[in-house]
VOGU-3710 file (C-alpha; in Angstrom, 3 decimals, decimal comma):
1> xxxxxxxxxx> 126,901/188,667/227,248  126,201/189,220/223,573  127,505/191,793/221,121  124,655/194,238/221,720  125,240/194,257/225,475  128,981/194,805/224,884  128,208/197,694/222,529  126,027/199,357/225,182  128,635/199,005/227,914  131,323/200,526/225,640
11> xxxxxxxxxx> 128,980/203,359/224,651  128,403/204,215/228,300  132,093/205,008/228,702  132,631/206,671/225,327  129,579/208,954/225,660  130,082/209,744/229,367  126,676/208,329/230,287  125,968/208,803/234,005  122,345/207,679/234,114  120,471/204,973/232,233
21> xxxxxxxxxx> 116,692/205,158/232,248  114,951/201,798/231,925  111,563/202,303/230,282  108,514/200,053/230,233  104,768/200,503/229,766  101,882/199,600/232,026  98,684/197,977/230,771  97,011/201,344/230,146  99,923/202,602/228,047  101,584/204,945/230,538
31> xxxxxxxxxx> 105,370/205,066/230,290  107,252/204,029/233,443  110,921/204,654/234,160  113,612/203,752/236,644  117,133/205,200/236,511  120,180/203,030/237,195  123,868/203,824/237,395  126,023/202,461/234,537  127,837/200,211/237,012  124,576/198,316/237,612
41> xxxxxxxxxx> 123,852/197,693/233,955  125,913/194,553/233,455  123,972/192,745/236,186  120,730/194,225/234,811  121,437/192,572/231,451  121,987/189,246/233,166  119,406/189,281/235,937  117,159/192,317/235,509  116,321/195,062/238,007  113,811/194,161/240,715
51> xxxxxxxxxx> 110,768/196,339/241,430  107,371/196,181/243,116  104,944/195,139/240,393  101,912/195,677/242,633  102,530/199,438/242,450  102,134/199,431/238,626  98,652/199,523/237,039  97,623/195,996/236,089  100,955/194,291/236,759  100,511/192,114/239,848
61> xxxxxxxxxx> 98,612/191,543/243,046  100,317/192,406/246,341  101,007/188,759/247,169  102,966/188,324/243,925  104,564/191,762/243,672  108,218/190,938/242,896  109,073/191,537/239,237  112,148/192,171/237,110  112,794/194,781/234,419  115,338/193,402/231,941
71> xxxxxxxxxx> 116,719/195,976/229,471  116,663/195,275/225,731  120,104/196,411/224,487  118,838/196,843/220,912  116,794/199,850/222,113  119,735/201,779/223,608  119,695/205,500/222,746  121,102/208,702/224,213  118,365/211,160/225,274  119,061/214,300/223,220
81> xxxxxxxxxx> 117,076/216,730/225,400  119,184/216,354/228,530  121,472/219,245/227,538  125,190/219,658/228,042  127,306/217,675/230,470  127,026/214,003/231,403  124,651/212,099/229,127  121,499/210,182/229,974  120,491/207,116/227,951  117,394/204,940/227,804
91> xxxxxxxxxx> 116,492/201,353/227,001  113,129/199,630/226,837  112,664/196,651/229,123  110,955/193,310/229,040  109,152/192,572/232,316  109,889/189,181/233,857  108,634/187,135/236,775  111,172/186,182/239,487  111,788/182,821/237,784  112,788/184,624/234,558
101> xxxxxxxxxx> 109,615/183,834/232,621  107,854/186,677/230,760  105,296/188,603/232,797  101,706/187,918/231,766  100,997/191,647/232,338  103,714/193,178/230,132  102,125/194,849/227,066  105,414/194,542/225,183  105,301/190,772/225,735  101,669/190,666/224,538
111> xxxxxxxxxx> 102,798/192,157/221,232  105,910/189,964/220,996  103,781/186,862/221,606  101,336/187,875/218,845  104,201/188,650/216,451  105,679/185,236/217,222  102,405/183,533/216,284  102,406/185,384/212,965  106,068/184,463/212,445  105,138/180,790/212,882
121> xxxxxxxxxx> 102,921/181,276/209,818  105,815/182,894/207,955  104,739/186,547/208,351  106,456/189,716/209,598  104,132/192,588/210,543  105,079/196,138/209,528  103,381/199,363/210,604  103,624/203,032/209,678  101,706/205,448/211,973  100,529/208,990/211,197
131> xxxxxxxxxx> 100,406/210,576/214,653  98,269/213,657/215,333  98,369/215,896/218,406  97,528/219,415/219,586  99,818/222,159/220,868  98,402/224,555/223,482  99,794/227,844/224,799  99,622/226,928/228,481  99,312/223,975/230,809  95,619/222,942/230,788
141> xxxxxxxxxx> 93,654/224,009/233,862  90,455/222,379/235,177  87,305/224,071/233,951  88,974/226,144/231,225  89,285/225,569/227,473  92,885/225,125/226,267  94,154/227,789/223,850  95,823/226,461/220,658  99,207/227,927/219,708  97,902/229,050/216,306
151> xxxxxxxxxx> 94,814/229,411/214,114  96,286/227,626/211,100  94,613/224,844/209,121  95,476/221,795/207,043  98,900/222,034/205,343  99,078/225,774/206,115  102,494/227,359/205,809  102,751/230,518/207,867  105,774/232,768/208,283  107,403/232,425/211,715
161> xxxxxxxxxx> 104,995/229,626/212,567  105,391/228,217/216,074  104,134/224,832/214,828  106,758/224,650/212,073  109,551/225,520/214,518  108,211/222,952/216,945  108,058/220,213/214,314  111,612/220,956/213,151  113,033/220,645/216,676  110,962/217,556/217,489
171> xxxxxxxxxx> 112,000/215,797/214,278  115,663/216,617/214,932  115,392/214,968/218,350  113,539/211,948/216,984  116,145/211,377/214,296  118,924/211,818/216,886  117,320/208,814/218,626  117,268/206,743/215,448  113,560/207,288/214,709  113,026/208,124/211,038
181> xxxxxxxxxx> 110,314/210,617/210,121  108,626/210,524/206,722  106,325/213,577/206,714  105,212/216,399/208,974  102,657/219,161/208,555  99,962/221,242/210,223  96,700/219,343/210,583  93,120/220,571/210,247  92,523/221,949/213,744  94,077/225,123/215,196
191> xxxxxxxxxx> 97,350/224,127/216,834  97,006/220,548/215,534  100,106/218,840/214,113  100,861/215,555/212,354  104,179/213,709/212,200  104,415/210,411/210,303  106,984/207,795/211,260  108,599/205,560/208,645  107,678/201,905/208,191  109,221/199,524/210,694
201> xxxxxxxxxx> 108,418/196,186/212,259  105,526/196,519/214,713  107,595/196,082/217,900  110,066/198,791/216,866  107,164/201,041/215,874  105,447/200,585/219,245  108,712/201,443/221,035  109,083/204,435/218,713  105,560/205,666/219,484  106,255/205,619/223,218
211> xxxxxxxxxx> 109,496/207,515/222,577  107,687/209,876/220,202  105,155/210,911/222,843  107,938/211,617/225,316  109,947/213,653/222,801  106,894/215,695/221,784  106,094/216,539/225,409  109,730/217,372/226,216  110,056/219,723/223,233  106,737/221,383/224,067
221> xxxxxxxxxx> 107,770/222,002/227,684  111,127/223,405/226,547  109,227/225,943/224,404  106,805/226,893/227,173  103,789/225,190/225,553  101,799/221,996/226,140  101,328/218,974/223,859  98,367/216,610/224,123  97,387/213,376/222,363  93,821/213,560/223,723
231> xxxxxxxxxx> 91,545/212,072/221,034  89,000/214,930/220,959  89,927/218,066/222,960  87,442/220,359/221,158  83,806/219,922/220,151  84,132/222,007/216,991  87,602/220,955/215,789  88,941/217,610/214,454  90,096/214,891/216,803  93,595/213,410/216,899
241> xxxxxxxxxx> 93,947/209,931/215,465  96,782/207,627/214,498  95,955/206,346/211,020  98,226/203,328/210,669  99,401/201,696/207,442  100,040/197,975/207,857  101,381/195,145/205,739  102,607/191,576/206,065  105,842/190,326/204,523  106,951/186,769/203,845
251> xxxxxxxxxx> 110,714/187,209/203,880  111,394/189,985/201,376  108,052/189,547/199,608  105,051/191,742/200,352  102,253/189,265/201,101  99,622/191,931/200,356  100,828/192,419/196,758  99,542/190,521/193,733  100,337/191,855/190,265  97,232/192,235/188,124
261> xxxxxxxxxx> 94,761/191,852/191,004  92,263/194,592/191,771  94,203/197,372/193,517  97,156/194,931/193,327  95,802/193,488/196,581  96,422/189,768/197,112  94,008/187,225/198,575  96,049/187,381/201,786  95,563/191,147/201,922  91,826/190,819/201,335
271> xxxxxxxxxx> 91,494/188,192/204,056  93,447/190,423/206,447  90,998/193,276/205,784  88,084/190,866/206,249  89,515/189,884/209,630  89,815/193,512/210,685  86,211/194,155/209,684  84,694/191,074/211,318  86,489/191,724/214,613  86,499/195,546/214,480
281> xxxxxxxxxx> 83,872/196,030/217,179  85,630/193,563/219,516  89,029/195,269/219,366  87,760/198,864/219,540  87,978/198,940/223,342  91,748/198,504/222,897  92,375/200,661/219,817  90,137/203,405/221,266  90,427/202,890/224,992  89,287/206,196/226,508
291> xxxxxxxxxx> 85,845/207,679/227,167  86,893/210,650/225,034  87,886/208,362/222,129  84,262/207,984/221,088  83,748/211,747/220,778  86,287/211,496/217,952  84,767/208,393/216,346  81,232/209,818/216,188  82,469/213,167/214,926  82,778/212,224/211,257
301> xxxxxxxxxx> 85,309/213,743/208,892  88,573/211,836/208,989  87,422/209,546/211,827  85,478/206,396/210,865  82,212/205,566/212,625  81,305/202,580/210,464  82,891/199,223/209,653  83,688/199,484/205,962  86,568/199,377/203,536  87,264/201,152/200,279
311> xxxxxxxxxx> 89,917/202,035/197,741  91,253/205,492/198,550  88,010/206,164/200,465  88,803/208,328/203,482  85,372/207,825/205,018  86,018/204,071/205,350  87,516/202,394/208,408  90,014/200,511/206,228  91,415/202,290/203,200  93,430/200,717/200,403
321> xxxxxxxxxx> 95,702/203,580/199,274  96,246/204,281/195,598  98,828/201,805/194,402  101,999/202,486/192,473  102,284/199,957/189,625  106,078/200,053/189,769  106,239/199,603/193,561  104,585/196,356/194,568  106,453/196,374/197,880  104,477/199,462/198,919
331> xxxxxxxxxx> 101,076/197,718/198,714  99,443/198,153/202,108  96,207/198,958/203,890  95,429/201,872/206,193  93,444/201,398/209,405  91,917/204,763/210,297  90,213/204,065/213,619  93,214/203,999/215,979  93,688/206,757/218,567  96,904/208,655/219,034
341> xxxxxxxxxx> 96,434/207,879/222,754  96,132/204,081/222,590  98,589/201,630/224,114  100,509/200,839/220,883  101,686/197,413/222,061  98,176/196,168/222,788  96,636/197,973/219,798  99,084/196,473/217,287  98,657/193,051/218,914  94,864/193,012/218,501
351> xxxxxxxxxx> 95,019/194,468/214,968  97,453/191,745/213,917  95,415/189,041/215,662  92,211/190,139/213,891  93,916/190,235/210,492  95,597/186,863/211,017  92,244/185,356/212,023  90,892/186,460/208,664  93,776/184,726/206,903  93,625/181,539/208,954
361> xxxxxxxxxx> 89,819/181,199/208,654  89,821/182,434/205,021  87,215/185,127/205,618  85,532/186,542/202,536  85,906/190,284/202,026  82,546/192,130/202,053  81,511/194,538/199,353  83,606/197,682/199,012  82,122/201,019/200,140  82,364/203,233/197,077
371> xxxxxxxxxx> 80,456/206,227/198,490  81,092/208,607/201,356  79,821/206,393/204,185  78,852/209,454/206,218  76,562/210,758/203,468  74,495/207,553/203,367  71,249/207,221/205,307  70,875/204,576/207,988  68,650/202,591/205,618  71,270/202,759/202,847
381> xxxxxxxxxx> 73,997/201,612/205,223  71,873/198,697/206,410  71,147/197,649/202,837  74,878/197,626/202,138  75,592/195,620/205,302  77,598/198,458/206,861  77,508/198,271/210,652  78,551/200,947/213,122  81,580/200,831/215,360  80,778/201,058/219,083
391> xxxxxxxxxx> 79,516/204,566/219,845  80,593/204,730/223,487  83,212/203,109/225,667  80,406/201,175/227,381  79,315/199,649/224,037  82,915/198,764/223,228  83,385/197,064/226,609  80,180/195,052/226,228  81,375/193,663/222,900  84,943/193,102/224,117
401> xxxxxxxxxx> 83,858/191,140/227,186  82,517/188,357/224,948  85,465/188,290/222,542  87,455/185,067/222,418  89,933/186,738/220,065  90,623/189,531/222,540  90,943/187,203/225,532  93,351/184,919/223,665  95,469/187,792/222,335  95,751/189,818/225,532
411> xxxxxxxxxx> 95,922/186,865/227,909  93,605/186,326/230,847  95,271/188,778/233,237  95,550/191,757/230,856  92,084/191,059/229,419  90,488/191,048/232,863  92,358/194,049/234,279  91,978/196,184/231,158  88,220/195,730/230,900  87,653/196,214/234,633
421> xxxxxxxxxx> 89,649/199,451/234,488  87,689/200,653/231,448  84,379/199,767/233,133  85,419/201,863/236,145  86,343/204,744/233,831  82,912/204,599/232,189  81,086/204,434/235,533  83,008/207,467/236,799  82,339/209,377/233,571  78,612/208,735/233,362
431> xxxxxxxxxx> 78,140/210,066/236,908  79,572/213,476/235,993  77,280/216,444/235,386  78,556/218,375/232,355  78,476/222,082/231,520  76,290/221,123/228,533  73,594/219,824/230,870  73,762/222,902/233,090  73,706/225,317/230,138  70,724/223,547/228,577
441> xxxxx> 68,633/222,885/231,646  69,254/225,476/234,358  67,710/228,377/232,378  64,478/226,519/231,607  63,936/223,792/234,207
//
């Protein structure tokens, strides 16, 4: 065993760890967990823990159900919410086939494979997510509107605020697990919060996002409230997104930075943006994977509905933040379309693949959107060459089904299962009769 495995085994004794939770993610982005005793961990490092893959969404057919969960010792952390007494720890796992090869259905492997392709070109991919979510007073019940914990708005500071107390406790737990937080504040909707994680490599960030969601839900439950990452829980209030800042580094050098260039953005950075724009419609089914995601995207405001880019333009899908002349390493771009509820492994994989395609094929960057894209008429947008993102999950699926980029990035199995699952979700949704229809039609028809 290596040094990291030895460190974990020593920590189990020193911290009185009685249970180790092995975490992994299914194709749809749901966190899965199996608990093992510390005595089993040494063999788990060497051989993995066997489980029935056919019982996990998208993992395997019944006739090929045996799979292995092999813990990644670099992700070892004590769970801070387990209280006093014997400790509980967690590690993320890589999912393997019985012969030890990576599982074709493991979202973590999909991202690692895409990162490896970028590394072959000399690039490391860094991400920095701004994660939004709502806090509600009670557990949501069918047929009833959830009640936010407050009526505050953007950046509001209120005495004895439940949101502020919540954010303080959540951030303390995140930092206890080695997850650095950069900012936190109240967002625009009542009960809506935002917590921004610090820059990290994309794999660490994806692991951190899965941990983040768990921590947020645990803290909410401990305070007798409910947390949700649903993209658009209210018609009249803002949706919850995950604006994500991204950059590529070549060693210690920021590949997006070029001194003296417009916005200090290098040719590589421009080509990356061009790749995101050309393939935006194709990857939207992954970055915005739920029926409800499109209620957020068509809602305007902070959510982009159109494929455009701009310098410090918050109506654009891709924003180039204001640069700091003395900090070339901070040059980056912000992708504003991602949901807070996406599968971060698959989302980061397709974002990187689209950007890298722009670099490899030397795409030309279209004209910058200098105006508020939402304020333009359809004719003005057409004249500027600004196309719309998919407006429903069905539109997104139709585009994705013909995407070579998506099929190559996700792999045949994940590509096929993911789109079939999303098609089923859309078919189930479109058969539902909504309260809107009843309220509009029953009184007059």
